[in-house]
C-alpha positions as CSV (number, residue, x, y, z in Angstrom):
1,M,137.0,95.4,87.9
2,K,137.5,94.2,91.5
3,Q,140.0,97.0,92.1
4,I,137.4,99.6,91.0
5,L,134.7,98.1,93.2
6,S,137.1,97.9,96.2
7,L,138.0,101.6,95.6
8,L,134.4,102.6,95.5
9,L,133.6,100.6,98.7
10,L,136.6,102.3,100.4
11,C,135.4,105.8,99.4
12,T,131.9,105.0,100.6
13,I,133.1,103.8,103.9
14,L,135.4,106.8,104.4
15,T,132.7,109.2,103.4
16,A,130.2,107.5,105.8
17,C,132.6,108.0,108.7
18,N,132.3,111.8,108.3
19,K,128.5,111.8,108.0
20,L,126.7,113.1,111.0
21,D,123.6,111.3,112.3
22,L,121.2,114.3,112.3
23,P,117.4,114.5,111.7
24,K,116.7,114.7,108.0
25,D,115.2,118.1,108.2
26,T,118.3,119.7,109.8
27,P,119.3,122.7,107.7
28,E,122.6,122.4,105.9
29,C,124.0,125.5,107.6
30,I,123.2,124.1,111.0
31,E,124.8,120.8,109.9
32,D,127.9,122.8,108.9
33,K,128.1,124.4,112.3
34,I,127.9,121.0,114.0
35,K,130.6,119.6,111.6
36,D,132.9,122.5,112.7
37,I,132.3,121.6,116.3
38,S,133.0,117.9,115.7
39,E,136.4,118.8,114.1
40,E,137.5,120.8,117.2
41,D,138.9,119.3,120.4
42,V,136.2,118.0,122.7
43,W,134.7,120.8,124.8
44,S,135.1,120.7,128.6
45,T,131.4,120.1,128.7
46,P,130.7,118.0,125.5
47,A,128.7,119.9,122.9
48,I,124.9,119.2,122.6
49,I,122.6,120.9,120.1
50,Y,118.9,121.2,120.5
51,S,116.0,122.2,118.2
52,Y,113.1,124.1,119.7
53,Q,109.9,125.8,118.6
54,F,110.1,129.5,119.4
55,D,108.1,132.4,118.2
56,G,106.4,130.2,115.5
57,Q,109.6,128.8,114.0
58,T,112.1,126.0,114.5
59,V,115.3,127.3,116.0
60,Y,118.6,125.7,117.0
61,Y,120.1,126.2,120.4
62,F,123.9,125.9,120.9
63,P,124.6,126.0,124.6
64,S,127.7,127.9,125.7
65,R,131.0,126.1,125.4
66,C,132.3,127.1,128.8
67,C,132.4,129.5,131.6
68,D,131.4,133.0,130.6
69,A,130.8,132.2,126.9
70,T,127.4,132.9,125.5
71,S,124.9,130.4,124.1
72,Y,123.4,130.9,120.6
73,V,120.0,130.5,119.1
74,Y,119.9,130.3,115.3
75,S,117.0,130.3,112.8
76,E,116.7,127.6,110.2
77,D,118.8,129.8,107.8
78,C,121.5,130.3,110.4
79,Y,120.6,133.8,111.3
80,H,121.8,134.5,114.8
81,L,118.6,135.4,116.7
82,C,120.0,135.8,120.2
83,S,122.1,134.6,123.0
84,P,119.8,133.6,125.8
85,G,122.4,132.9,128.4
86,G,126.1,133.2,129.3
87,G,128.4,136.1,129.1
88,L,129.7,138.0,132.1
89,S,126.2,138.8,133.3
90,G,124.9,135.3,132.7
91,D,121.9,136.8,130.8
92,G,123.4,136.6,127.3
93,D,122.6,139.5,125.0
94,N,119.0,140.1,126.4
95,L,117.6,139.9,122.8
96,C,115.4,136.9,123.9
97,P,115.0,137.1,127.7
98,D,111.9,134.9,127.4
99,F,113.6,132.1,125.4
100,F,113.7,129.5,128.2
101,D,110.2,130.4,129.3
102,N,108.6,130.2,125.8
103,A,110.7,127.7,123.8
104,T,108.9,124.4,123.4
105,E,109.5,120.9,122.0
106,A,113.1,120.6,123.0
107,T,114.8,117.9,120.9
108,I,118.4,116.9,121.1
109,I,119.6,116.7,117.5
110,W,123.3,116.0,118.1
111,E,125.6,115.2,121.0
112,D,129.3,115.0,120.9
113,D,129.9,111.5,122.2
114,R,133.7,111.6,121.8
115,D,135.8,110.9,124.9
């Protein structure tokens, strides 16, 4: 019986180590994207993910990884809405040129704190 309890405790601890500390209302598909980032090598500028209110909905902003890479804004169902910055021009894909002017309630939902 002690072996079973020890095994269950070990499984719980190992599973908890992989659990991200995200707001409870974070969509699973956004959590999956963050898990993918956390399994990569640390970015040159550590990753940070925000939620915003934009055009009447909660969206998730993933800043660019580096240099000329584009940033991404996703809806709650992980539909790629736009890339408001980055790329060769620095303007992203121009699908939401007003994002930074009109997005409100910026909240950091996750930061990569690995060294």
